[in-house]
C-alpha positions as CSV (number, residue, x, y, z in Angstrom):
1,M,13.8,-1.7,4.6
2,H,11.7,-4.5,6.2
3,D,10.7,-7.1,3.6
4,H,7.0,-7.6,3.1
5,D,5.4,-10.8,4.1
6,R,5.2,-12.6,0.8
7,S,2.3,-14.9,1.8
8,A,-0.1,-12.8,-0.1
9,G,1.8,-13.2,-3.4
10,Q,2.6,-10.5,-5.9
11,P,0.1,-7.9,-6.8
12,P,-1.7,-8.1,-10.1
13,A,0.3,-6.7,-12.9
14,T,-0.9,-3.4,-14.5
15,G,-3.6,-4.1,-17.0
16,T,-5.1,-7.2,-15.2
17,T,-8.6,-7.3,-13.8
18,G,-7.4,-7.0,-10.2
19,A,-7.8,-3.8,-8.3
20,A,-4.3,-2.5,-9.1
21,G,-4.8,-3.2,-12.8
22,A,-8.1,-1.3,-12.8
23,A,-6.4,1.8,-11.5
24,G,-6.8,3.6,-14.9
25,G,-10.5,4.0,-14.0
26,A,-12.2,2.3,-17.0
27,P,-15.9,1.6,-16.6
28,P,-16.3,-1.9,-15.0
29,Q,-17.5,-4.9,-16.8
30,G,-19.7,-7.8,-15.7
31,S,-23.2,-8.2,-14.2
32,A,-25.0,-5.4,-12.4
33,A,-24.8,-7.3,-9.1
34,A,-21.0,-7.7,-9.4
35,R,-20.5,-4.1,-10.5
36,A,-22.5,-2.6,-7.7
37,S,-21.3,-4.7,-4.8
38,A,-19.5,-2.8,-2.1
39,A,-16.7,-5.4,-2.2
40,A,-16.0,-4.7,-5.8
41,I,-16.3,-0.9,-5.6
42,F,-14.0,-0.6,-2.6
43,D,-11.6,-3.4,-3.6
44,V,-7.9,-2.6,-2.9
45,T,-6.7,-6.2,-3.1
46,G,-3.1,-6.2,-4.3
47,V,-2.9,-2.4,-4.6
48,R,0.7,-1.3,-4.0
49,A,0.6,1.6,-1.5
50,A,3.0,3.8,0.5
51,V,1.9,5.9,3.4
52,T,4.1,8.7,4.9
53,G,3.8,9.6,8.6
54,A,2.4,6.1,9.0
55,A,3.8,5.2,12.5
56,S,0.9,6.7,14.4
57,G,-2.3,8.7,14.3
58,L,-3.9,9.3,10.9
59,G,-1.1,7.7,9.0
60,F,-1.4,4.5,10.9
61,A,-5.2,4.5,10.4
62,M,-4.6,4.9,6.6
63,A,-2.1,2.1,6.5
64,E,-4.3,-0.1,8.6
65,V,-7.4,0.2,6.4
66,L,-5.5,-0.5,3.3
67,A,-3.4,-3.4,4.7
68,L,-6.3,-5.2,6.4
69,N,-8.2,-5.0,3.1
70,G,-5.5,-6.8,1.1
71,A,-3.3,-4.0,-0.1
72,R,0.5,-4.3,-0.2
73,V,1.5,-1.4,2.1
74,T,4.8,0.2,2.9
75,L,4.7,2.3,6.0
76,L,7.1,5.3,6.0
77,D,8.0,7.5,9.0
78,V,10.9,9.4,10.5
79,D,10.6,7.6,13.9
80,P,12.1,4.1,13.6
81,V,10.9,2.8,16.9
82,L,7.2,3.8,16.4
83,L,7.5,2.5,12.8
84,E,8.6,-1.0,13.8
85,A,5.8,-1.1,16.4
86,A,3.2,-0.1,13.8
87,V,4.3,-2.8,11.4
88,Q,4.2,-5.5,14.1
89,A,0.7,-4.3,15.2
90,L,-0.5,-4.7,11.6
91,R,1.0,-8.1,11.2
92,Q,-0.5,-9.3,14.4
93,A,-3.9,-8.0,13.2
94,G,-3.6,-10.2,10.2
95,A,-2.4,-7.8,7.5
96,P,-1.0,-10.1,4.7
97,S,1.6,-7.8,3.3
98,V,3.2,-4.9,5.1
99,G,6.7,-3.4,5.2
100,S,8.4,-0.2,6.3
101,E,11.3,2.2,5.7
102,V,12.5,5.2,7.7
103,L,11.9,8.4,5.8
104,D,12.2,12.1,6.4
105,V,9.8,13.7,3.9
106,A,11.7,17.0,4.1
107,D,14.7,15.3,2.4
108,P,13.8,15.4,-1.4
109,A,16.6,13.0,-2.3
110,A,15.4,10.5,0.3
111,V,11.8,10.7,-0.9
112,D,12.8,10.1,-4.5
113,R,15.0,7.1,-3.4
114,V,12.4,5.5,-1.2
115,L,9.4,5.8,-3.4
116,G,11.4,4.9,-6.5
117,G,12.7,1.9,-4.7
118,I,9.3,0.7,-3.6
119,A,8.1,1.0,-7.2
120,E,11.1,-0.9,-8.5
121,R,10.7,-3.7,-5.9
122,D,6.9,-4.1,-6.3
123,G,6.8,-3.5,-10.1
124,G,4.8,-0.2,-9.7
125,L,3.1,2.0,-7.2
126,D,-0.6,2.4,-7.2
127,V,-1.4,4.6,-4.2
128,V,0.7,7.2,-2.3
129,L,-0.7,8.8,0.8
130,A,1.2,12.0,1.6
131,N,0.3,12.3,5.2
132,A,3.4,13.2,7.2
133,G,3.0,16.4,9.1
134,I,4.0,18.3,12.3
135,S,2.8,21.3,14.3
136,R,5.0,23.9,15.9
137,G,4.4,27.3,17.3
138,A,1.6,28.9,19.3
139,G,-1.8,29.9,17.8
140,I,-2.9,33.5,17.6
141,V,-5.1,33.1,20.6
142,V,-2.0,33.7,22.8
143,E,0.4,36.6,22.6
144,E,3.5,34.6,21.6
145,G,1.6,33.3,18.5
146,Q,0.4,36.6,17.3
147,L,1.9,37.8,14.0
148,E,4.6,40.1,15.3
149,H,5.8,37.5,17.8
150,A,5.5,34.4,15.6
151,D,8.5,32.1,15.9
152,R,10.2,32.1,12.5
153,S,12.2,29.0,13.1
154,A,9.0,27.1,14.0
155,Y,7.4,28.5,10.9
156,A,10.2,27.3,8.7
157,E,10.2,23.8,10.3
158,V,6.5,23.3,9.8
159,V,6.6,24.6,6.2
160,D,9.6,22.3,5.4
161,V,7.6,19.2,6.5
162,N,4.0,20.0,5.8
163,Q,4.4,21.9,2.5
164,H,7.8,21.0,1.0
165,G,7.4,17.4,2.2
166,V,4.1,17.1,0.3
167,L,5.7,18.7,-2.8
168,F,8.6,16.2,-2.7
169,T,6.2,13.3,-2.2
170,L,3.9,14.5,-5.1
171,Q,7.0,14.8,-7.4
172,A,8.3,11.3,-6.5
173,A,4.9,9.7,-6.9
174,A,4.4,11.5,-10.2
175,R,7.7,10.2,-11.7
176,V,6.4,6.7,-11.2
177,M,2.7,7.1,-11.9
178,R,2.9,9.2,-15.0
179,R,5.2,6.6,-16.6
180,Q,2.9,3.7,-15.7
181,G,-0.2,5.6,-16.7
182,H,-2.3,5.3,-13.5
183,G,-2.2,6.0,-9.8
184,R,-3.8,7.6,-6.8
185,I,-2.2,10.3,-4.6
186,V,-4.0,11.3,-1.5
187,V,-2.7,14.2,0.5
188,T,-3.6,15.1,4.1
189,A,-4.5,18.7,4.1
190,S,-6.5,20.3,6.9
191,T,-9.6,22.4,7.7
192,A,-6.9,24.9,8.7
193,G,-6.0,25.2,5.0
194,L,-9.5,26.1,4.1
195,A,-10.4,28.5,6.9
196,T,-8.7,30.6,9.6
197,E,-8.1,28.9,13.0
198,G,-7.0,30.8,16.1
199,F,-5.5,27.8,17.8
200,C,-3.1,27.0,15.0
201,G,0.3,28.6,14.4
202,Y,1.2,30.6,11.3
203,G,3.4,27.9,9.9
204,Y,0.6,25.3,10.0
205,I,-2.0,27.6,8.5
206,A,0.4,28.7,5.7
207,A,1.5,25.2,4.8
208,K,-1.9,23.6,4.8
209,G,-3.3,26.5,2.7
210,A,-0.5,25.9,0.2
211,V,-1.1,22.1,0.2
212,V,-4.7,22.7,-0.9
213,N,-3.6,24.4,-4.1
214,L,-0.7,22.1,-4.7
215,V,-3.3,19.2,-4.8
216,R,-5.5,21.1,-7.3
217,Q,-2.6,22.0,-9.5
218,A,-1.2,18.5,-9.4
219,A,-4.6,17.0,-10.2
220,L,-4.9,19.2,-13.3
221,D,-1.3,18.3,-14.3
222,L,-1.5,14.6,-13.9
223,A,-5.1,14.0,-15.1
224,R,-4.0,13.6,-18.7
225,D,-1.9,10.6,-17.6
226,G,-4.6,8.8,-15.6
227,V,-3.3,9.9,-12.2
228,H,-5.8,11.1,-9.6
229,V,-4.8,13.6,-6.9
230,N,-7.1,14.4,-4.0
231,A,-6.9,15.6,-0.4
232,I,-8.5,14.9,2.9
233,A,-9.0,17.9,5.1
234,P,-9.3,16.6,8.7
235,G,-10.8,18.7,11.5
236,P,-9.9,18.0,15.1
237,F,-8.6,14.5,15.6
238,H,-6.9,12.7,18.5
239,T,-3.3,12.3,17.2
240,R,0.3,12.8,18.3
241,I,0.9,15.8,15.9
242,G,1.6,18.2,18.7
243,G,3.9,15.7,20.5
244,P,3.6,12.5,22.5
245,G,1.4,12.0,25.6
246,G,-1.9,13.1,24.2
247,A,-3.7,16.5,24.3
248,D,-4.4,18.3,27.5
249,P,-8.0,17.9,28.6
250,E,-8.5,21.6,28.3
251,V,-7.3,21.5,24.7
252,V,-9.7,18.6,24.0
253,D,-12.5,20.6,25.5
254,Y,-11.6,23.6,23.3
255,W,-11.5,21.6,20.1
256,S,-14.7,19.8,20.9
257,S,-16.5,23.1,21.5
258,T,-15.7,24.1,17.9
259,V,-17.3,21.0,16.3
260,P,-21.0,20.9,15.6
261,L,-20.9,17.1,16.4
262,G,-19.5,18.1,19.8
263,R,-16.3,16.0,19.9
264,M,-12.9,15.3,18.5
265,A,-12.6,12.4,16.1
266,D,-10.7,9.1,16.4
267,P,-8.3,8.4,13.5
268,S,-10.3,5.4,12.5
269,E,-13.1,7.8,11.4
270,L,-10.9,8.8,8.5
271,Q,-10.7,5.3,7.1
272,G,-13.8,5.3,5.0
273,V,-12.6,8.3,3.0
274,V,-9.1,6.8,2.6
275,L,-10.6,3.7,1.1
276,L,-12.8,5.7,-1.2
277,L,-9.9,7.7,-2.6
278,S,-7.5,4.7,-2.8
279,A,-9.8,2.2,-4.4
280,P,-9.6,2.4,-8.2
281,R,-13.3,1.7,-8.8
282,A,-14.7,3.9,-5.9
283,S,-12.9,7.1,-7.0
284,S,-12.6,6.5,-10.8
285,F,-14.1,9.9,-11.6
286,V,-12.7,11.9,-8.6
287,T,-9.7,14.1,-8.9
288,G,-8.8,17.6,-7.5
289,A,-11.2,17.1,-4.6
290,I,-10.6,18.4,-1.1
291,I,-12.8,16.4,1.2
292,P,-13.4,17.7,4.8
293,V,-13.7,15.1,7.5
294,D,-14.4,17.6,10.3
295,G,-17.6,16.9,12.2
296,G,-19.2,19.9,10.5
297,T,-16.5,22.4,11.6
298,L,-16.4,24.2,8.2
299,V,-20.2,24.6,8.2
300,G,-20.1,26.9,11.2
301,P,-19.8,26.9,15.0
302,P,-22.1,24.7,17.0
303,L,-25.5,26.3,17.6
304,S,-24.8,26.2,21.3
305,V,-22.5,29.2,20.9
306,Y,-25.5,31.3,20.0
307,A,-27.7,32.9,22.7
308,R,-31.3,32.0,22.5
309,P,-32.9,34.4,20.1
310,T,-35.4,37.0,21.3
311,A,-38.8,37.4,19.7
312,G,-37.4,40.1,17.5
313,F,-35.0,37.7,15.8
314,V,-37.7,35.1,15.0
315,R,-39.2,35.2,11.6
């Protein structure tokens, strides 16, 4: 494990007036101006956070927004080279307290060990972002992705990381957070878990659909102990999930054509919602939510796909 830069000092202890200590979600005190300021509502100073799949893409964007706003962030990823580069990039950007550890979320013993170790080292764990995920197997728009031809080994690999990895991360976080009486768990779901998508493989669709209900069930389970569990459901984003090198221009054009806003998103466009769900004040009465960040994809296809209506269709 890479040690955190200690220049920022230790995070506030549970029960203090800092962001981490306010994680139980009690109504804020003080003047109206202080209570309503954006700086106070979205304060994550000193929050102890861990992000899986943090070496690139959405996970890096999540770690970045927390770290550059004063949280104490541990980046977790299965790729040690990308992980080290991500930590160095955050330090160079001025993040006061970042560290890392290599982790395969499909290994439950490793997940327990790593998250438990972070909590022991930092005196607790306020936020866990269960983001790690992969994509394997063709979508049903091509013959090899259709049901009777779907690759079972690819299906199993995706479910192992995207579904079981989330379960293992939820369990490890719950062991810490239930005991301490507060916490935030934020899971990366997908619009593919809320609606069908011809360009996604069966394993991805199945795992993300399962994750949506895992989040809801865990939110109900952990609410009595002051732990909030929510999910972000991204639509088409520019990431490395399908592999290095970036998406083929034809693929980008396809995904862009499915989005009412007419384009794919940059990972940084997820950061506002990450801050919302991680900040104790901002999400003090939010749990069990699945928040789409999809450019309107779930609303329906862009109007450009419809032919111009004839007079008979106009009312």
